[in-house]
Structures are given as C-alpha cells and as structure tokens.
C-alpha positions, 0 to 999 in steps of 0.5 A: 515595235523594236525589240529593245523597246519591247524588252524595256517595256517588259522589264518595267512591267515585270518590276511593277508586277513584283511591287504588287506581289510584295504587297500581296505577300508582305508576311513572307520572309526574304528567305523565300526568294531562295526557292523562288530563284531556284524555281525560276531557274528550273522553269527556264533555260540553264544559265550556260544556254543563256550565256552561250557556254553550255559546256561539253555536252549533256554528260559533262554539264555546264560549269556555270550551272554547277557553280550556281546550283552549289551556291543555291544549295549552300544558301538554302542550307544556311537558311535552314540552319539559321532557323534551327529546324526540327527535322522529325516532323517533316520526315515523318509526314513526307515519308514517301517523297523521302523514300523515292528520293532515297531510292533514286540515290541507291539506284546510282549503284547499278547505273552505267555512269554513276558519277553523272548519275550522282551529279543529277541526283544532287539536283533532286537534293536541292529541290528538297532543300527548297521545299524545306525552306518553304515549310520553315516559313510562318505561313508555308501556303502564303510563301508558296503562293508568292513563289508561284505568283513571282514566277508567273509575273517574271516568266510569262511576260519575258517568254512572250517578248522572247518568242515574238522579238528575240527568235534566237532565244525564244523560237525553235524549229522542229527537228524533222518538220521544220515547224516554227515553235515558241519556247520563250524562256524554256528549252522547248515547246512542251516546256513552255506549254507546261509553264503556261498551263500551271500559270493559267490554272493558278491565275484562274484560281486566284481570280475566282477567289477574288470574285467570290470575295475570299481574296482581297486585291492589294489595290483596284487594278491588281485584278485587271493586271492578272486578267491581262496576264491570263490573256498573255498566258493563253496567247502563249499557249496557242503558239505562233499558229494561234491554235487551241491544240498547238500543245495538245497534251498541255491543253487537255491537262489544263481542261482536266484540271479545270473540270476537277476544280469545277467538280469540287466546287459543285460538290461542296455547293451541294453538300456532297462528300468526296472521299479520299479513296475516290480520289486515290482510285482515280489517281491509280487509274490514271497512273495505270493508264499512263504506264500501259499506254507506251506498251499499247503503242497508242491511247486505248479505251479513251483515244481522244487523239483525233479530237486534239488534232493528232494522228493515232501515233500521237505525233510519232510518240508510238515510234519513240515508245517502240524504240525505248521499250526494249531498253526498259525490258532489259532491266524492268525491275530496277531500271538503269539507275537514276540519270543513267539512261539518257546520254547524247548517243541515246537521244540521237537514237530516239528523241530527247525524252520518252514522251511519257513520264511513266515510261521515263520512271521505268527506264530510270528506276524500273517498276519498283521506282514506278511503285514508289512514285505512285505511293508518293502521288497517292500520299499527295492525294491524301494531303490534298484531300485533307485540305478540302475540309480545313481550306477548301480552296487550297485543297482544290488547287492542290488536287487540280495540279495533281490531276494535271500532272497525272494526265500530262505525263501520259504524253510528256515526262515530268514525274521522273524528277523533282526538278521539272516545273510541274513536279516541283510544284507538287513537291512544294505543295506536298511539303507546305501541307505539313507541320512547321519545322521551325523550332520555337 
C-alpha cells in the first residue's frame, strides 16, 4: 500500500474512532480536551522533532515546545479559574504527590544547572494542572477514561502507520547493534512498548466489562473495533521481529498487571478479603527490589532474564548501572537536583537514561527523594484499595496500573517524573480518586 494512502486511511479510521468516543464520553466537558492534548504530547515525540526544529540540544530545549507548553499551562489555569476550584480538598487528599513535587522544586537549589532544572520542573507543574482539570470534572473517572480512550484511538493507529510506512519517523536503529526497532509516534522502542502495554491493559479491562455487561457499548460494532485495536496494539508490541519478548520489560509488566487483575477478580468472586496492608507490603517489596537491583548489577533472587530471552546483564544494563552508581554515591542523600544530572555529555558517557526508575530517582533526588516517591506510591495503593469496595472495576484498573509501573521501573525509568506516559496515568488516577474541587 502506498504510504500516503495508508496515512489517509489511518486518519479516516481515527476520526471514526473519535466520533465513537464522543458518544461514549458524552458527559465529559470540552475542557477535558486540554489534558488530553497534554497527554498526547507527553506520550509522543516533541513538536520540535516532528517539525525538524528540535533546538540546540537537550540543555537548550526547543522554543516551539516551550511555547506550546506555556500555552497549555495558561489554558489550564484559565479553565481552573473559570471553575472556581476549592483548593483545600485536593491539597489535603493528595499530600504525598504535592510533597514530592515540592521537593523536586527545592532540589533545584543544589542543582549544578538550576536554570535548566527549573525549566524541567515547570513541566511537572503542568502535569499537576492537568490533573486538577480532570478532578474538576463532574465525573473525574469518566473524564479519565475518555482521555485514555482518545489517546489509544489516536496514538496506536498512527504508530503502526509510521512504523510500517514512514521509517524516517517511525523506525530507529540500535546505536551499537544496528537492530531495526519500531518507535511509532514515540522517541524510542521502550517508550512505544510502554504506550502499548498501558493501551492493551485498558482495552482488555474495557472488553471484560462489556463482556460481563457492566459497560454498554454505544453501538453494535464498538466492541469489534476495540478488539481490532487490541490486536494492533499487541502487533506493535511484538515489533518488527514479531517476538513476544521484543520489549521484554514491558511484556513482563503487562503480564504482571493482568495477573493482578485476574487475582483481584478471583478474590472478589470467592468472597475473600484483600487488605490494604497486603497491597502496600507488596509495593514496598517491589520498590526495594527495584532499588537494590542496580547495586546488585543484575536481577537477584528472581532472575527471569533467561525466560525473557535476555542475558544476565539485561542487554547491557548492568554496565550502565556500574557506570552511574559512582555518580549516585557522590550525593546519595539529596541527589544532583531535579533535572540536574542528565546532560548531553553524561548521555554520551553512559546512555540516554539509567534503565532503572529507582536509580533515576536517586541520581536526581537522592534516597530522600526515593522515600518521598515511595510514600506517594503507597498513598496511591491506599486510594486504589479504597475503590475495591465502592467500585471494584475502577480499583482493579488502578491497582493493575500501579503494579505495572512498579515492575516496569526495575529495568526502565518513568517514576522519576510525572510527565512520562506511565507516571502521568498514575497521577491522573491519583487525583481522579479524590473529592471534587469545583465550588457549587
């Protein structure tokens, strides 16, 4: 098929999907499109990359992206001011998220490049503004479902078209191996895999709800369309090699999330109880294991690397960790300051990132930041568990995403920022599970 025709058909398909979503999320206000646009932006390439004007390196940033984000921030603030929010409820209920982002701001004081660190921190502020907009909706959970559904309807089809027909945008080659990798609308292979597993998990959750009669499709063919989208998502996850373990970390994370979903369903079916402390202990164990792994240099106690088709070094991650650990131990308590560690020079020395979210946190915010992030994640566990009684499906979805991000960060980073695709989902869930902020 000629690439222009493929792009045209994809565009028509996406428009059709968005019309379906409009009927599904009819109760969601138009203001929810602002966090949707931000979420689409955070899940894909920066505008400067799309337009071929990425700026003067990672330190300077892209003027186009900077202007776009400032515009989104102003639009978001105007929406919140128009809705006249009552700030006290969300601040009280989302304490640990605010403590963590506040510590990120304070850490700029000891960053070696405070100006750049502050610019990077403003992106975190935008994420919180978007989360507050979702919370200000009459039905925050419905708004979040619409945002997730819109992102899947747009990003998955276009990722497939770019990967198969537009290699200049959708294909990347390994720096040392020369391996051909699909990246779709994202910046790298693992980012696309992260997008695929969150999309697949949501689609499976949605289809199960329809199958059980707890979610009525807007028309007779919506279910068929979402089954087709799930097929496209899994096809993308397999990469050009069509391998189940093409992106091993993401595949393992999705499997763990699905196991959690099945387990919670069986617990409810058999009338058993699942305590919040059990969930928190499981989260602490995964966090501790993930933080310990770079120091051990490989997976300890539960080494499944061979099962996932990887060697004991986890495709060179142990080498990257051994390079970065001395830098982490120079400032172990408070780190190098948020956004103050990674420079172009440092990326040339090791890699584009630490390939471990817990090590990324230690590098930026030290062990103090790791503790704050852990408390935030445990607070997420508390909120997710609360929904298992009131809205079991929603609580199951929240817990599944939580387990996925905790496991995913053992070999890939995302929890060191609120602006990555995975961490933005958790932040949105965290706020959408709070009391409404709109004044009556």
